[in-house]
N, C-alpha and C positions, 0 to 999 in steps of 0.2 A: 671823254668830252676831261678837262681839266678837275684836280685836287689843289684844292686853297690849302694850306694847312698856315694856323696863324694860334696865335697866345696871347690871351688875358690883356699883354702888357704890349704888345704889335701890334692889335688890332684897329682898336680908336684911328693910328697915323696909316694903316689898310684900307680904313673904309674913306678916309677923306679920298684917296685916287679914285675913292667910283665913282661914275654915275649918279647928280641926283633920284636918279629912277632908282638906281640896285641900291642905294644910299636907303630908302624909301623903304627897300621891298626887306633889306636886310634889319632895319627895327618896327617894321611890323610882323618883322617875326620873333623880334626878342633877341635876337642874336646879339652876343656879346664878347663871342671868344672861347666861353671856358672850356677847363678842357673837358670832353664828352658832349660835346654840343653840333650836332652838325646843321647844315641849312644849302638845301638847295635852290640856284640860282636861276630865274629863267629866263627864256630867250627872248630874244622878238617877238616871236611864236605864240609864246606861250609857255612850250615845252620846257623841258630841262636843259641847262645849258654846260650845267658846270655846277661844282656846288664847296664849300667851304664849312671849315675842318678846326676846332676847339684842341686840341693840344696841349699837357704842360711837360713833360718834360724826352723831347725831342731824344735821348740814348738811348730812351726808353721804350722795346718797340711795343709793349702793350700799350702803351698811349694810343697807337691808333685801335690797337683790340674794337672800339663800339663798331668801328665808321662798317665794315663788311655785315652787319645787319643793323644798322637805324639807315645807312645808304639802302633806295631804291638799287634791286636786280641790277646794275648797267655798268658798262666797264664807264673807270676810269682811267687815269693818268696821269699822276704828281706833276702837278705844277709848277715849273722851271723859278717863278718870279714867285713863290709861295716867300711869305715872313721867316718861317721855318722850314726851313732846309733839315729831310731827314735821309741818315744813307738810307741807301737801295738795297742797303744786306740787313739793313734794321728794320726794312719797310716789307721786306717780303717776309721776315719772320712776324712781324707786328699784326700782320694784315692774314696771314697762315695760322694763327692761332685763332682772329675773337673770328677765322670763314669755320671754326672746327663746329663741329656737327657728330657726332656717334648716334650713326645711322646702319648699323644693323637688321637692326626691327623694323623700323622706321617705314613704313610701305612709302611716303616721302617726306622732302625735305625740305623747309619753305628754302629757297636759289639767294645766295648772297649776291652784296653787289661784286666785283670783280677789277683788281685793281691789274694794270699791264705793269709791269716787268720784266727785266731780259735775266729769269733766274742759269740761265747759263753763265752769266760773268757775274753771279753770287753761289758758287755750288758749293760752302761752308757753311752759309746760309743755310741752301735747300736741306743739304743735310739734318743740320742743328732741328729744323725745324720738323722733318720728316723723324724724326728719334724723339720728341716733344711730341708728336701726334701717336707716334707709335705707344709713346708712358699714356696719354688718356686711352687709347685703345684697348688693350692688357688691363684698367685697370677698368674703364668703361664692361665688360665683358663678362657678364654673369658667371657666377663661379661653374654650372653643369654645358659652359663653353670653357673654361677660363682657372681645368682642374692641374693638377701638377704632370695630367699628362699631354695639355697642349703647353704647359709654361715650359715642358722642357723641350717638344719642336719648333718651337720658336730660338732659343737657341740651337740647336738641331740645326736648323735651317739657317742662324746666322753664321754656324762652321762650313756650314756645306755650298755657302757663298762666300767666301774668301781663305776655302783651302784648308782648316782649321783641324785639332784634333779637337776630338770631343769625345767625351761621356757618359753614360748617363748608372749609378748606383742605386737598386732598387732595392724593397723589402729587405726580404730576410740580409742580402748579399750587401745591406746597413753593415748589420751585426760583425757579417763574417769580415769586414773590410776598418773598421772600426769607426766608427762615426755610431755609436746607440743611441745619445742623442736627440737626431735625430729622425731617429727607429721611432722610442718610444711616444714622441710628440703627433705622429701621426697613421700608428700602427691602430686603430681606431677606425681610418679608414676602409671605404671597398677599393678607395682607389692609393695606392701603392705610396708608402714616402719616399724622396731619393735626392738626391746629393748631385747634383748636373753640371758638369766640369766641360765649359772648354778654354781650349791651351793654344794660343800663336804670336809664331814672331821667333827667333833666332835667339837659342841662346844666350850667348854671347851678348845682348843689351838689358837694360836696367826692367827687371820683370817688375809687371805693375799688376799686381791681387786687387780681384773688388769683386767683390760679394753683396748677396743679393736674400731679402728676407720674402722667401715666397710663398705666404700659408692664405693657401687660396682661399682661404673660411672661415673663418673663426665662429665658434657659436660659445668659445670660452671653456668649451671641452667641459670638466662633471660643474668649474663652477660656473655654473649657466649663464654667459652675456645675458641684460632685460632683454628685451625685446628693441627696443627701440635702441641700443649701445649694438645689438646682430645686422640692428635692417642692412647698411654698408658696410657689411665688410666682407663682401665681396673684390673690396679696394685694398686684404691683407697683404698683399701681395704687393702694392704697391709699389715697396723699397727692391726687389726682380725686378719690377718695369723697369727702375729706373739706371740698374745693374746692367741692363741687357740692354741697352739704347745708351749709356754711356759705353759700351763694348760695343758697338755701330761706328760711334762716334770715331770711337779709336782706330776700330780696322780701315774705318773706308778714308779717313782724314790718312791715315798711313802714321799714327802715331807715330817716332821711331820708340819702341818698347818691346820688349815679350809679354805680352796680352793673358791674365787667368784668372777668368771666367766664374765662377759661383755663389749656382742658387742652390739653395737651400728649397725644397717644393714641399711642402705640406699639405696634408687639409685636419684643424683640430675637431677633431668631427664626437659625434658621443657612440657608446658602443657598449661592449666585453670586454675591447679589449682598449677603452680608454687608460690613457696613467690617469692616474689619482695624486687626491690632494695625501700630502705626507706621505709618498713612492722618494729611495734614496732613484735618485738617474746615473745608470753615470756615464760617460764624456770624455770624446777622443784625447780629452788634456789630460787627464787621469783624475781629475782633481770630480770628486761625488756634490752630485745637487739634490737637496732637500726641493722637492716639489710645493709647497704655497700653494701657491694659486695656478690655476691650472692654466687662465687664462693670460699668465704671463709664459707664455707659449713661445714666442719669437726668438727672443733673446738666448731661449734653450736648445732652438735649433742651428741660433747663429755661434753658440759659439762652439761645437764639431764643426761649421766650416771657414767659420778664423783661427781654429788654432792651427785646421791643413790648411791654411794658405798659410800661415805663420811658419809650417815644418819649412818650406821654400826659402824663408828668408826674402822676400817681397822687397822693391828701394820702395816701397810703397804698399802699405793698404788700405782699402777703402772702404766702407759696409753703407747700404741707403737699408732702413725698417721706416715701415709703418710700426713705432718699439712704443711708443705709451703716448695715452691721453694726456697725459701729462705734460708733457712737452706742446701741446696746444693750451691750453690750461695757462701755461705762462707765458707762450709768445703767440697766443691766436694764430688764424688761417696761413698768415700771408710770413710766418720769418719761421723757416724750419730753423733747428738747435742743428749745431755742431759741438761735436766734440772730437778733441787730438791732443795726444801727447803732448805735442810736440810744438810754440810757441809759435817760430815760425814758418811752422805749417798752417796755423789756424789766423795765423796773417794775412798770408797767401791766397789763401782760401778766401778770406774776406773781402780780399783786396779782388780778385773778381768777382765773385759776384755783387760788389759793391757799381764797378766799373761793370758788368755786363744789367745793369737794376736786377738782381736775381740776388736777389743780399738772403742770407743767414745768419741764425746771433751764438756768438758759441756762448756757453755755460759750462760750467768747475768741473771735471775733473774734481768731487770735494774726496779726497778720498773715506777721511774720517766716519764721513754715509757708507759708509762698508759696512758700521753694525748694525746696521737695519736689512740686511740679508746673510746675517748671524744663525747658522741654523747649530744647534746641540747635536746634533746625530753626524752631520755628513761635513765637509768640506765649508758648504755655502750655500743657504739658501736662493730660491729664482725669485721672492718678491716679500715681503711683509709685514708686518700686521700696519705699522706706521706710513699714513698716505704722506708722509713727507718730502719730496726732492723726488716723487713717482722719475722721473726724466733722467737725472744723475744715478738715481742709484740701478737705473739697467742699464745708466751705461760706464758705471761697474762695474759690473756684474759683463759687461761684453772685457770688460782692460783687465780680467783677471785672467785670460784665455789669449793674451796677450803680452807673449815675453818681451820684458823688460828689452830697451831698446827702440824693437821695432816698429819703426815711422807709422803712426796713424792714425785714419778719421774716419769718423761714426756720423754718420747724418741722421735725425730723427725727422722724417717725411711726415707729410699730413697726406699725401695723396687726393685728399678732396674739397673740392668749393663751392665755395655758392652764388646760385644762379646768376644774380643783382649784383655783379661786380665785372665793367667792361673787359672782357677782352678771358675770361676766365671761368671760362661756361660751367653749367655743372656736370660732377660728376669727376673722371679724371685727370691730379694736375698735375706736369710733368715741373714742378717746382725745385730748385736747383741746378738743373741738371746744366741748364748753360752756366751756374757758377761752378759747379765740379768742372766741367768744359776745356772755359777760360784756364782755371785753375794747372788744368794737366797742359797745359798746352805750355803756358812761361812756364814750368815744369823740368818738362820732355822736349818741348821744343826746338828744335834748333833755331 
């Protein structure tokens, strides 16, 4: 049955073209065309014959996110005479995001409304949807089923599917191969820490390095998180989930690059081998790091991965991490924080996010704040006593492990959303993924 899309501005004119009977029905239902509203339209026999829905921005896929659950589980198609036209690719993406439910453990999941679209004619949108849902599935899966082993398996499966080279450096081998910081953070867990690597593409192509923080659970270590702060820490591998999904887009859409994907996968656990406040940890880059707070572990594992990626002089180095609560305090749950050491890259990244309605907000690499990470016994500390500029100081810490002149972006992602916002169900969220993909296409596409 037809689904007509309107907005508040064009609804009155559309309403006037309806029959008196239908106008009375719409008025009786209180429908005014506001964004997020829906109304079933009755046929002559009283059964549903269609629906009308109010949306805000037709360029924003999530404008359709409320429809799969607010409409009854019937089959709809976009009415070609709708006052508001939505590109089929954006409709596919928005409907798929809105219909998502994490059903791994539920015996039954409430059915959603269905939208008839020619998915085969929108291959990129379909790949982007699948990648977005992959992020959600990875983040939503509890830690007992999404530990370092399972994150490694996800990367290995991607490598196998595309004929990419794969390796995993685990446990004590991290020390032998000079990844001491990753080892220090993850050594207390019964599940070995590791650096997982995927490489694909001809060596003559520009190298794109994508790095993801894979802390599969974060207790806070010996500086233990309170219960409220620990409750959703299965999501602390959200940066790795984004990195894996973005790598999938690069591979499946055949972006002309040589791809290097790195996932530092650990569990920040308690135990006799837990790294301790006051310890000095070695890093691959040769810098020593005093551990001020064991709950600032993400930057510690990322510094080894970033240093290793930078050794290969990529054309672009990108990292994704659920790095700080401070970014959420500054920007809230909708805007991931973007840091970048080149203005032209930052502007292109932000423009791509705006065009895809997947916005980010740039925060400054304000280098005077490095004083907050001063250590009296090491090159720097992983945190400090001040609560000021927490997201910025975390980004500055990472920048110390990126060589001068190396193009680099860092996104402090959230990966978790409230249940009461249309198109954004409770649990894992793929914020910034559409922006990152659009940015890469503009930079490396034909």
